[in-house]
C-alpha positions in Angstrom: 129.1 -37.4 160.3 131.8 -34.9 159.6 132.9 -33.9 156.1 136.5 -33.4 155.3 137.3 -30.2 153.4 139.8 -32.2 151.4 136.9 -34.1 149.7 135.5 -31.0 148.1 136.7 -28.1 145.9 135.6 -24.9 147.6 135.5 -22.0 145.2 137.4 -18.9 146.3 135.0 -16.2 147.7 136.2 -12.9 149.0 134.8 -11.2 152.1 133.4 -7.6 151.9 136.6 -6.0 153.2 138.7 -8.1 150.7 136.4 -7.1 147.8 136.7 -3.5 148.7 140.5 -3.9 148.9 140.5 -5.3 145.3 138.5 -2.3 144.0 140.7 0.1 145.9 143.9 -1.5 144.6 142.6 -1.3 141.0 141.7 2.3 141.4 145.0 3.2 142.9 146.9 1.6 140.0 144.7 3.5 137.6 145.4 6.8 139.4 149.2 6.1 139.3 149.0 5.3 135.6 146.9 8.4 135.0 149.5 10.6 136.8 152.2 9.1 134.5 150.1 9.8 131.4 149.4 13.4 132.6 153.1 14.0 133.2 153.9 12.6 129.8 151.4 14.9 128.0 152.8 17.8 130.1 156.3 17.0 128.8 155.1 16.8 125.2 153.3 20.1 125.4 156.3 21.7 127.1 158.6 20.1 124.5 160.7 18.6 127.3 162.2 15.2 127.5 160.1 12.7 129.5 162.9 11.4 131.7 163.9 11.0 135.3 164.9 14.6 135.6 161.5 15.7 134.5 159.5 13.2 136.6 161.3 13.3 139.9 160.7 17.0 140.8 157.0 16.3 140.1 156.7 12.9 141.8 154.8 14.3 144.7 151.7 14.3 142.5 151.6 10.5 142.7 151.1 10.8 146.4 148.8 13.9 146.4 146.4 12.7 143.8 146.3 9.1 145.2 145.4 10.5 148.6 142.8 12.9 147.2 141.2 10.1 145.1 140.9 7.7 148.0 139.4 10.4 150.2 136.9 11.6 147.7 136.0 8.0 146.6 135.4 7.0 150.2 133.3 10.1 150.9 131.2 9.3 147.8 130.6 5.6 148.7 132.6 4.5 145.7 133.7 1.4 147.6 130.2 0.4 148.7 129.5 -2.9 147.0 125.9 -1.9 146.2 127.4 1.0 144.1 130.1 -1.2 142.6 127.5 -3.8 141.6 125.6 -1.2 139.4 127.5 0.1 136.4 125.1 3.1 136.2 125.7 4.0 139.9 129.5 3.4 139.4 129.8 5.8 136.5 127.5 8.4 138.1 129.7 8.4 141.2 132.9 8.4 139.1 131.7 11.5 137.2 130.9 13.2 140.5 134.3 12.3 142.1 136.2 13.6 139.0 134.3 16.9 139.0 134.9 17.3 142.8 138.6 16.8 142.3 138.8 19.3 139.5 136.8 21.9 141.5 139.0 21.3 144.5 142.1 21.8 142.4 140.7 25.0 140.8 140.0 26.5 144.2 143.5 25.8 145.4 144.9 27.1 142.1 142.9 30.3 142.5 144.4 31.0 145.9 147.9 29.8 145.2 150.8 32.0 144.1 151.1 32.6 140.3 152.9 29.7 138.6 153.0 27.6 141.8 150.7 25.0 140.3 150.6 23.6 136.7 147.6 24.9 134.6 146.5 22.0 132.4 148.1 19.0 134.2 145.0 18.3 136.3 142.9 18.3 133.2 145.1 15.7 131.6 145.0 13.6 134.8 141.2 13.9 135.1 140.6 12.6 131.6 143.1 9.8 132.0 141.9 8.7 135.5 138.2 8.8 134.4 138.8 6.5 131.4 141.2 4.1 133.2 139.0 3.7 136.3 135.9 3.3 134.1 137.5 0.6 132.1 138.7 -1.2 135.2 135.3 -1.2 136.8 133.8 -2.3 133.5 136.2 -5.3 133.1 136.7 -6.2 136.7 134.2 -9.2 136.9 135.7 -10.6 133.6 139.2 -10.3 134.8 138.6 -12.1 138.1 135.2 -13.9 138.0 135.7 -15.6 141.3 135.9 -12.2 143.0 132.3 -11.4 142.1 130.9 -14.8 143.3 128.5 -14.2 146.1 129.4 -15.8 149.4 127.0 -18.6 150.3 125.8 -18.3 153.9 123.5 -19.9 156.4 121.6 -17.8 159.0 121.9 -19.5 162.4 118.9 -18.5 164.5 115.2 -17.6 163.9 114.8 -14.7 166.3 114.2 -11.0 165.6 117.9 -10.5 165.0 117.7 -13.1 162.2 114.9 -11.1 160.5 116.9 -7.9 160.8 120.0 -9.5 159.3 118.1 -10.9 156.4 116.6 -7.5 155.7 120.0 -5.8 156.0 121.6 -8.2 153.5 118.7 -7.6 151.1 119.1 -3.9 151.2 122.8 -3.4 151.4 124.7 -6.6 150.4 122.5 -8.8 148.1 125.3 -8.8 145.5 127.7 -10.1 148.1 125.8 -12.7 150.1 123.6 -15.6 148.9 121.5 -16.8 151.8 121.0 -20.5 151.3 118.8 -21.1 154.3 118.1 -20.7 158.1 119.2 -23.1 160.9 116.6 -23.4 163.7 116.6 -24.9 167.2 115.3 -28.5 167.6 112.0 -27.3 169.1 111.4 -24.5 166.5 108.4 -25.1 164.3 109.0 -22.2 161.8 109.4 -23.2 158.2 110.8 -19.9 156.9 112.1 -16.5 158.0 111.3 -13.5 155.7 110.8 -16.0 152.8 114.2 -17.7 153.5 113.5 -21.4 154.2 114.5 -23.2 157.4 116.7 -25.9 156.0 117.8 -27.8 159.1 118.8 -28.0 162.7 122.2 -28.0 164.4 123.0 -31.6 163.3 122.5 -30.6 159.7 125.0 -27.7 159.6 128.1 -29.8 158.7 126.2 -31.6 155.9 124.9 -28.3 154.5 128.3 -26.6 154.6 129.6 -29.5 152.5 126.7 -30.0 150.0 125.9 -26.2 149.6 129.5 -25.1 149.7 128.7 -22.6 152.5 131.4 -20.0 153.2 130.0 -18.3 156.2 127.6 -18.9 159.2 125.9 -15.8 160.4 125.0 -16.4 164.1 122.1 -14.2 164.9 120.8 -15.8 168.1 121.1 -13.3 171.0 120.4 -16.1 173.6 122.7 -18.9 174.6 123.1 -21.5 171.8 121.9 -25.0 172.5 124.4 -27.9 172.6 123.0 -29.1 169.2 123.6 -25.7 167.5 127.0 -25.1 169.1 128.3 -28.5 168.0 127.1 -27.9 164.4 128.8 -24.5 164.3 132.1 -26.0 165.6 131.9 -28.7 163.0 131.4 -26.1 160.3 134.3 -24.1 161.6 136.5 -27.2 161.3 135.5 -27.5 157.7 136.8 -23.9 157.0 133.5 -22.0 157.2 133.8 -18.5 158.7 131.7 -17.8 161.8 130.4 -14.2 162.1 128.2 -12.8 164.9 125.2 -10.9 163.6 126.1 -7.5 165.2 129.6 -7.4 163.6 128.3 -8.2 160.1 125.4 -5.8 160.4 127.9 -3.1 161.4 130.2 -3.9 158.5 127.5 -3.7 155.8 125.3 -0.9 157.1 127.7 1.4 159.0 125.5 1.1 162.1 125.6 -0.8 165.4 122.4 -2.8 166.0 121.7 -1.7 169.5 118.4 -3.5 169.8 120.1 -6.9 169.2 123.2 -6.8 171.4 121.3 -6.9 174.7 123.9 -6.0 177.4 127.0 -6.7 175.3 129.0 -3.6 175.9 131.9 -5.0 173.9 130.1 -4.3 170.5 129.2 -0.6 171.3 132.4 0.8 172.9 135.4 1.9 170.9 137.3 -1.0 169.3 140.8 0.0 170.5 139.9 1.9 173.6 142.0 4.9 174.7 145.8 5.1 174.7 148.2 7.8 175.6 150.3 6.7 172.6 147.4 7.2 170.1 147.8 10.6 168.4 144.2 10.7 167.2 142.8 12.9 169.9 145.6 15.4 169.5 145.4 15.5 165.7 141.6 15.8 165.9 141.9 18.8 168.3 144.4 20.5 165.9 142.0 19.8 163.0 139.1 21.3 165.0 141.1 24.5 165.7 142.3 24.9 162.1 138.8 24.4 160.6 137.2 26.7 163.3 139.6 29.5 162.5 138.7 29.3 158.8 135.0 29.2 159.9 135.5 32.2 162.1 136.6 34.2 159.1 133.5 33.1 157.2 131.4 34.0 160.3 132.8 37.6 160.4 132.3 38.1 156.7 128.7 36.8 156.7 127.6 38.2 160.1 126.4 41.7 158.9 124.2 40.1 156.1 122.8 37.4 158.4 122.0 39.9 161.2 120.2 42.2 158.7 118.2 39.3 157.2 117.1 38.0 160.6 116.0 41.4 161.8 114.0 42.2 158.7 112.3 38.8 158.7 111.0 38.5 162.3 111.2 40.2 165.7 113.5 38.7 168.3 117.2 38.2 169.1 119.9 37.4 166.5 121.4 34.6 168.4 119.8 31.6 170.1 121.3 29.8 173.1 120.3 26.5 174.4 121.5 24.0 177.0 122.9 20.8 175.6 124.6 17.7 177.1 128.2 17.0 176.1 131.2 14.9 177.0 130.6 12.7 180.0 127.2 14.2 180.6 128.5 17.8 181.3 126.1 20.5 180.1 127.0 23.5 178.1 125.3 26.3 176.2 125.2 25.9 172.4 125.0 29.0 170.1 123.1 29.3 166.9 121.6 32.0 164.7 117.9 32.2 165.5 116.0 30.3 162.9 112.6 30.1 164.6 110.0 32.5 166.0 111.0 34.0 169.3 108.1 32.2 171.0 108.7 28.8 169.3 108.5 26.7 172.4 106.2 28.8 174.5 103.4 26.3 174.2 105.2 23.0 173.4 108.3 23.0 175.6 111.3 21.0 174.5 110.3 19.1 171.3 112.2 17.9 168.2 112.1 20.1 165.2 110.3 18.4 162.3 110.1 18.5 158.5 108.2 21.6 157.4 108.1 23.0 161.0 105.8 26.1 160.9 107.9 27.6 163.8 110.8 28.2 161.4 111.0 31.6 159.8 111.7 32.3 156.1 115.3 33.3 156.7 115.6 30.5 159.2 114.5 27.9 156.6 117.3 29.1 154.2 119.9 29.0 157.1 118.9 25.5 158.1 119.2 24.2 154.5 122.7 25.7 154.2 123.6 25.0 157.8 124.4 28.7 158.3 122.4 28.7 161.6 125.1 26.4 163.0 128.0 28.8 162.3 128.2 30.4 165.8 129.0 26.9 167.2 132.5 27.6 166.1 132.8 29.3 169.5 131.8 26.1 171.2 134.4 24.2 169.2 137.2 26.6 170.1 136.2 26.5 173.8 136.4 22.7 173.7 132.7 22.0 174.3 132.3 20.4 170.9 134.4 19.0 168.0 133.9 19.4 164.3 132.9 15.7 164.1 130.9 13.7 166.6 127.4 12.9 167.7 125.1 15.9 167.6 124.6 17.2 171.2 121.0 16.8 172.5 119.1 18.7 175.1 119.2 17.2 178.7 115.4 16.6 178.5 115.8 14.5 175.4 118.8 12.6 176.7 117.0 11.6 179.9 113.9 10.4 178.0 115.8 8.5 175.3 118.3 6.9 177.8 115.3 5.3 179.5 113.8 4.2 176.2 116.8 3.2 173.9 119.6 0.8 174.9 123.1 2.3 175.1 121.8 5.8 174.3 124.0 7.4 176.9 127.1 5.9 175.2 126.9 8.9 172.9 128.3 11.0 175.8 131.7 9.1 175.9 133.1 11.5 173.3 132.7 15.2 172.5 129.6 16.1 170.5 130.1 17.5 167.0 129.0 20.1 164.6 128.4 17.3 162.1 128.6 13.5 162.5 128.2 10.1 160.9 124.5 10.0 161.6 124.0 13.5 160.0 125.7 12.4 156.7 124.2 8.9 156.5 120.6 9.5 157.7 117.9 12.0 156.9 116.8 14.5 159.4 114.8 12.9 162.2 112.1 14.2 164.5 110.9 11.1 166.4 112.3 8.7 169.0 112.5 6.1 166.3 114.7 8.4 164.3 116.8 8.9 167.4 117.3 5.1 167.6 118.5 5.0 163.9 120.9 7.9 164.5 122.2 6.3 167.6 123.2 3.2 165.6 125.3 5.4 163.3 126.7 7.4 166.2 127.9 4.2 167.9 129.5 3.1 164.7 131.5 6.4 164.7 132.4 5.9 168.3 133.8 2.4 167.6 135.7 3.4 164.4 137.0 7.0 165.1 139.9 8.0 162.9 141.2 11.1 161.1 140.3 9.5 157.8 136.7 8.9 158.9 136.5 12.5 160.2 137.7 13.8 156.8 135.2 11.5 155.1 132.4 13.0 157.2 133.5 16.6 156.6 133.6 16.0 152.9 130.1 14.5 153.0 128.9 17.5 155.0 130.2 19.9 152.5 128.3 18.0 149.8 125.1 18.2 151.9 125.6 22.0 152.4 126.1 22.5 148.6 122.9 20.5 147.9 121.1 22.5 150.6 119.7 19.3 152.1 119.2 20.6 155.6 115.8 21.0 157.3 
């Protein structure tokens, strides 16, 4: 029996992307109001009329500060719903973003020509934006209660992918999704999956969508669906339920591609848009690489004498360390670093991953690794085109060969240039095992599928944060 959607009143429930858009829109409005308030205070202090002639020459601040806000907010996970659901986490991130914005402005102000930038304007803006965004985030659920309603979902499938999806929702999106049950095959005898009850079979899906007001079916089965399940899914779709494959939802809420659950489905691991001669991304990325590398080269020249002296005084051996790595399309190249380990570090072990607390690392090397200073010579690799600023970290050919045989789609990392930093480096702790390599691959594949200048800038900002925190290993 089919149930007509006209016989029920389905409550509006926003998807993850739509909820993030609502948060973003509210923040942008708060930023625009804050710029207006800051300009008004500026005019009062300067004893100038607050009119069009005063505002128009300074209207660029609306665009500049909105762009900076969105970039810093994205880099600090301000639109992750697990952060938005916690007021404590929200205000902690808001304070951090505001401080970062003020520090960024002060740095630019210091290097700018005298009187090129206003002195106290940014302070007025910082106070106003903090208060307005804090109030918006505080009142948001009360202003639009239906926005905060969790989406009621059914998990279709009882395999390993179903368990993975339930776990991912519990960790990353429990405030967004309300799992009402699991749909099993006719011959399946399970009664629950990860404490979520099995509530029916394919023939029950349409009834459950109606009675439980289900918004979404998450199809986790990696094998061909039975006729019973397929018909139930189609009936639910006709009622207005959204049908979402597990790999796509997993990617959306975790920032990873679940390589263990896509079998041979290359469509979910390769770039979404593919390559195009009309896409300016690669050109813009190369320009960004060169500009950042030139700045890095200046830092390299300034720091070089001090680093050379420290390495020489700490342990015998060369200053630089060169190693073969695998890059774009599997071509090998030599990567350059400041030596951070003993000169005989691999004499007995051969090629192995570095690990937490590695006793082969020297005292100076430990500091350089925490601050990423040991990676500074790779600027040469970037200028030569071996590497990019952002991309999967290049691995040694021995590791690539072993991991390609062990981990599905591992060689996909080689379809783009490797990077000095990457999505895996800013989202996952340092790894030293093959299991860690699998986790990092899932992040790398997400980056490969979603490459953009904004994502690159996001990763660069996150990397700067990690360097300041000295969170390297």
